[in-house]
N, C-alpha and C positions, 0 to 999 in steps of 0.2 A: 292405725288409721285413724286420725283426730277429727276430721270434718268430712261428713257424708252428705250427699245431695240425695234426697228421698222423694219419690212420687208416692203419695197417698191417694188411693182411689177409694172413696167412701162416700155415700150419699146421705148418711145420717150425720147432720152437722154437729150434734152433741158429741158423738164418738169422734168425729174428725178434728173438732177443736181440743178435746182431750188428748189425743194422740199427738197433733202437731205442737200443742204447748210443752209436752213433755219432751219430745224430740228436740225441739228447738232449744230447750233448756240444756242440752248437750252441745249446743253450738252447731247443730246440723241445719241444713236447709231444706224446707219442706214445701213442695208444691202440692196442691190439692186439685183432684179431678173428682166431680161428682157423677159423671156418666162414663160408661164404657168408650163412647166415641171421643171424648175429650181425654180420656187416658191414653188411647192409642195415639191420638195426635201428639200429645206432650211426650210420650216415650220416644217417638220417631224424631221429634224436633230437638230434644235435649238429651244430655248424657246424664244418667242417674247411676248411682251405686246400687241401689235396691228399689223395687216397685212393692209397695204393700197395697194388696188387691182384695177388696171385699168382693165376694161372689155374688151378693143380691144387689144388682144395679137396676135403675129404672128403664134402661133402653136395651140392654143385653146381659146374658149371663156372663158372670167373671170368667168362667172356663174358656169361653170364646174371646174374651178380651186378653187372657193369658196367651193364647194361640196366636192371636194377631200380633201381639207385641213381640213375641218370639220369632215371628216370620218377618216383621217390618223393621224392628229396631236396628240401628246401625252396629250395635254392639250386643252382645248376649247378656242383657241386664238380667240380674237374678230377681225372681218374682216370689214374694212370700204371700200366699194366701191366707186372708182372715175371714173366717166363716163359722156359722153356727152348724154347718154340716159336718158331722164327725164320723160317719160310717166309714167302713173300709172302702166301700165301692166309690163314695165321694172323693176320698183322698187318692184312690187308683186313678180316677178320672183326671184329678189336677195334676199328678205327677206325669200322666200320660201326654198331656199337652205341654208339658216343659216346666211345670212349677218346680221351684227349688227347695221350698219349704212350705209349712202347713202349720197354722196355729188356730186352734178353735176358740170361739167366743165363749164366755168371757175370758179375757187374758190378762196376764200381769204385765204392764208397761215396761218394767225393768227387763222381763225376759224378752219382750219385743225388741228392746233396744239392743240386748246381747245378740239376739239372733241376726239383726241388721249388720251389726259388727261382723259377726262371723261369716255371713254371706258375702259382704264386700271384700273381706279379707281372702276368702277363698276364691272369689272371682278375679282378684288380682293376681293370685297364684297361679290361676289357669291360664292367664295371658302371658305368663313368663315362658321362656324357652325350655325350662326343665320343670317338670311336675316331680315333686317328691312326696311320697305318701307311705311313711313308715318304711318297710322293708323294699318298696317299690319305687323305682326311679325311671322316669320317662324323659328322654331327650326329644323334643318335638323337631328340632331342626335336624339332626341326624337320624330320626326315625328309629332309635335304638331304646332298648328296655332292659332294665336289670331288676332281678329280684334276689335279695340277700347277696348283692354284689356278683351275682352270676348272670352273665347276659344271656338273653333269651332270643332265640331265632324265630320271628314271627312273620307271617305272611302279610302283605300289605293290608288286606281287609281285617285280619286279626288285630293288627296295629291300630287301624281306625276304630274299631270296636272299643279297644282297651282305652284309647284316648278319650272317647266319649264317656266311658264309665268313669275314668279318672277325673274328668272335669266336672261330673255330676256329683262326685263323691261327698257325702255319704249316701246321697239319694240314689233310688233306682231309676233306670232308664227304660222306658217301655219299648217293646219290640217294635211298634210302629215308627217310634222316633228313631231308633237305631238304623232302621231299614231306609227311612227318608234320609238320614244323614249320610249314609254309605252309598246308596244308589239312586238318591234323587227322587224325581217323579215317577221312575219307571223301575220300581223294585221287583225283583223275582218273587216267587211264593216263599211262605214262611219257612219251608224246609230248608232253603238255602241259608238263612240266617241260623237255623239250629245247627247246620253243619259247620259254619265257621265258629260258632260258640263252641262246639265240641272240640274243634281244632285248637282254639285258643286255650280252652281248659286243659287240654293235653300238654300244651307248652309251659302254661302260666302255673298250673297246680300239681300236675302229676309227679314231677320230680321233687317235690317238697313234701314235708311232713303235714301241712295244713292247707286246706283251700280258701282261696280269697275271692273267688268269683262265685257269685251266689245267684241261683234262679229264684225270683219271687213269683209265686203262682199267680196267675191271672194279671200280672203287672209287667214284668220283663226280667232285667238283670241288675245287679249292682256288685260293688267291691266291698268286702269285709275285711279290713286290713288292721291287725293288731298295732298299736302304737301310732296310728296315723292320725 
């Protein structure tokens, strides 16, 4: 993927200029938003490959901006959070509202560019009809799943959960996001999700030597797939 369209959300002009100059040096297009309100409006009006989101904004918290972009944008644009907040709780909160990656300040601009490319490439894969992650293959149109070339018999909800985890790979998906994606605005209690996770794990992991469905304490669930 040679040319990317990036939305940079950053209110510190010195940092914004530095990041913009570096990314534009790759031949990428960079739009700048200095407030959360402006960022949401641009993300809704335009199609971006990646949003680079600073959390400390003058009008609203970047976590709220991320949530609004994920709810309102026409496509599921990847969001990479840029912040000095580096505690586990801060990261869990960011991932919980749909963030796709997290970089703490100060950061290496070369690494930032690599992460943008990886997010854009993964997002393009997620919009294809077949997701292939190492030994796991998911055909979205056929609603069929194979692990190590063995077809798995999943319930419809187990399939939906697995697709959400595969599309977020390698990042975790929070329980609240999973419940909203599956049941919408009227989710059942959390025990229902636990029951479906148990069913998915029995089919996805139990017949094989290693487990790929992982529970992340106080966060949610993720896939851990060798070779993916």
